[in-house]
Legacy VTK file of the C-alpha trace (Angstrom):
# vtk DataFile Version 3.0
C-alpha trace
ASCII
DATASET POLYDATA
POINTS 224 float
161.957 90.502 124.606
161.937 87.760 122.025
159.731 89.355 119.357
161.200 92.299 117.474
158.978 95.336 116.744
159.244 94.799 112.982
157.542 91.390 113.355
154.531 92.720 115.252
150.998 93.148 113.954
148.827 96.034 115.114
146.256 95.451 117.802
142.736 94.983 116.412
140.374 97.685 117.653
136.773 96.555 118.187
135.193 99.529 119.982
135.943 103.216 120.541
133.806 105.228 122.923
134.207 108.799 124.148
135.689 109.175 127.577
133.301 110.801 130.084
136.177 113.003 131.176
139.269 114.676 129.746
142.613 112.973 130.326
141.394 109.429 131.062
144.152 107.769 133.046
143.244 104.803 135.274
140.984 102.063 133.924
139.413 98.865 135.278
136.599 96.539 134.179
134.469 94.650 136.728
132.766 92.363 134.210
129.911 94.780 133.569
131.199 98.323 133.922
134.311 100.319 133.204
135.839 102.474 135.929
137.740 105.447 134.554
139.860 107.863 136.566
140.769 111.297 135.210
144.190 112.854 135.711
142.675 116.288 135.048
139.460 116.281 137.089
140.724 113.947 139.848
137.437 112.055 139.719
136.411 108.447 139.082
133.570 107.559 136.724
131.623 104.306 136.503
130.663 103.784 132.888
128.331 101.490 130.977
130.535 100.574 127.988
127.645 99.559 125.730
125.932 102.938 126.127
128.940 105.103 127.054
126.766 106.345 129.922
128.044 107.412 133.363
126.388 105.450 136.162
128.479 106.771 139.050
130.891 109.624 139.697
132.982 110.478 142.731
135.960 112.587 143.790
139.262 110.768 144.282
141.716 111.664 147.072
144.265 112.617 144.406
144.991 111.921 140.762
143.888 108.331 140.005
146.849 106.766 138.212
146.009 103.071 137.990
143.190 100.752 139.058
142.143 97.127 139.286
139.118 95.149 140.445
139.416 93.107 143.651
136.222 91.108 144.167
133.362 93.562 144.589
135.756 96.453 145.217
138.518 98.291 143.409
142.006 99.420 144.293
143.494 102.618 142.938
146.966 104.095 142.917
146.528 107.799 143.625
149.033 110.624 143.265
148.437 112.860 146.263
149.600 116.092 147.912
150.101 118.099 144.737
153.644 118.504 143.491
154.876 116.123 146.185
153.296 113.365 144.051
153.104 110.888 146.918
151.742 107.544 145.765
149.172 105.570 147.761
147.080 102.463 147.145
143.451 103.262 147.980
140.357 101.096 148.475
137.241 102.051 146.524
133.771 100.534 146.954
131.256 101.180 144.141
128.265 103.046 145.473
130.207 104.176 148.549
133.383 105.780 147.213
136.888 105.815 148.643
137.564 104.603 152.168
139.688 107.370 153.667
141.316 105.175 156.316
142.478 102.563 153.840
145.581 104.227 152.411
148.793 102.275 151.888
151.995 103.989 150.771
153.485 102.492 147.613
156.898 100.837 148.088
159.651 103.433 147.714
156.841 105.996 147.226
156.543 104.981 143.589
153.893 103.029 141.702
151.559 103.503 138.768
149.357 100.610 137.657
147.703 97.719 139.438
146.611 94.182 138.577
145.019 91.445 140.678
145.617 87.710 140.146
142.808 86.523 142.422
145.072 86.413 145.458
147.700 89.141 145.278
148.031 92.660 143.943
150.711 93.497 141.391
152.079 97.046 141.242
154.092 98.514 138.374
156.873 101.054 138.764
157.222 102.905 135.490
160.711 104.345 135.729
162.115 101.381 137.658
160.815 99.279 134.733
159.544 96.500 136.954
156.439 94.975 138.521
156.059 94.007 142.170
153.940 91.249 143.678
152.469 92.337 147.011
151.244 90.155 149.864
147.937 90.910 151.674
149.814 93.392 153.896
151.162 95.121 150.754
154.714 93.948 151.378
156.861 93.114 148.354
157.288 89.370 147.862
158.499 89.381 144.261
160.061 91.901 141.879
160.208 91.202 138.141
162.233 93.365 135.780
160.422 94.272 132.553
163.135 96.325 130.888
160.777 98.964 129.483
158.610 101.731 130.907
155.143 100.471 131.824
152.053 102.469 130.797
149.386 99.948 131.804
148.900 96.492 133.269
146.196 93.861 133.781
146.078 90.194 134.774
144.659 87.513 132.474
145.034 83.758 132.784
148.424 83.060 134.307
150.124 86.312 133.456
150.186 90.037 132.927
149.465 92.058 129.822
151.565 95.204 129.813
151.454 98.397 127.794
155.102 99.334 127.368
156.789 102.456 126.070
160.013 102.041 124.088
160.379 105.677 123.061
159.658 107.147 119.644
163.022 106.145 118.227
162.600 102.467 119.164
158.982 101.985 118.156
156.611 103.707 120.547
153.969 101.737 122.407
153.927 97.910 122.418
151.663 95.438 124.188
153.626 92.713 125.962
152.800 89.526 127.871
154.612 88.340 130.983
154.218 85.237 133.149
155.924 86.636 136.239
156.073 83.368 138.210
157.677 81.312 135.440
161.332 80.365 135.629
161.985 82.450 132.526
159.942 85.539 133.347
160.943 87.615 130.320
158.129 89.619 128.703
157.432 89.206 125.001
155.841 91.671 122.616
152.459 90.581 121.239
151.122 93.668 119.418
151.934 97.144 118.168
149.788 99.996 119.511
149.232 102.848 117.018
148.687 105.273 119.905
149.956 105.635 123.465
147.847 103.069 125.349
147.443 104.289 128.929
146.167 101.638 131.378
144.928 98.174 130.519
141.815 96.307 131.654
140.558 92.802 130.842
136.815 92.109 130.562
137.112 88.343 130.170
137.135 88.499 126.374
139.174 91.495 125.254
141.430 94.257 126.474
140.519 97.895 127.093
142.787 100.933 127.214
142.727 104.730 127.116
143.717 106.741 124.076
144.737 109.552 126.395
145.374 112.185 123.741
142.060 111.586 121.940
140.016 111.353 125.175
138.663 107.991 124.060
138.428 104.491 125.528
139.342 101.627 123.199
138.580 97.899 123.300
140.834 95.648 121.256
141.770 92.083 120.465
145.307 90.886 120.050
146.407 89.638 116.630
145.799 85.912 116.059
LINES 1 225
224 0 1 2 3 4 5 6 7 8 9 10 11 12 13 14 15 16 17 18 19 20 21 22 23 24 25 26 27 28 29 30 31 32 33 34 35 36 37 38 39 40 41 42 43 44 45 46 47 48 49 50 51 52 53 54 55 56 57 58 59 60 61 62 63 64 65 66 67 68 69 70 71 72 73 74 75 76 77 78 79 80 81 82 83 84 85 86 87 88 89 90 91 92 93 94 95 96 97 98 99 100 101 102 103 104 105 106 107 108 109 110 111 112 113 114 115 116 117 118 119 120 121 122 123 124 125 126 127 128 129 130 131 132 133 134 135 136 137 138 139 140 141 142 143 144 145 146 147 148 149 150 151 152 153 154 155 156 157 158 159 160 161 162 163 164 165 166 167 168 169 170 171 172 173 174 175 176 177 178 179 180 181 182 183 184 185 186 187 188 189 190 191 192 193 194 195 196 197 198 199 200 201 202 203 204 205 206 207 208 209 210 211 212 213 214 215 216 217 218 219 220 221 222 223
């Protein structure tokens, strides 16, 4: 990564709202509403961000790890079957819930966060420190090494914003930007996060994330 941690400015928080659930984990924004998945309750909550009011709530088929919006629907990575921690990509339709027949095993049975570029899904693998581009049949067509653990991911413009974890000794949580289809697809740091930012979502104007330990959802701008 080309920018060193000492050169980074902190992300600029614009909104903090209470999470409707403990342990907010997955997060997506459909342009109007936030969709929050709880690691603890194993439920998904549709939320009006301006009022911090729950508009929908449903049980997930496992722990919702990551999420993204795909048209009028969402896709979730779910950790299922208890300690087996099997990872599946699941289809979710607001107002109708999860579609039980639409379960796709993550490649190598590992995956955390999702992003959608308007055509393809992107899946992160935290401990493999990489992101995968998937075709419509969820087959891997591209793998991009990130070099750091990934705690969140969302698509904006022509690339991915990533929440990365460097470890306490190396600087904690950093927001990075990656254009995965460029010839030089190295991520670069763009902001310092003062807390562990779990999941990322883009609302067309700013980024959202979960402050997992504080049970809060945070909107922020990147430094100019």
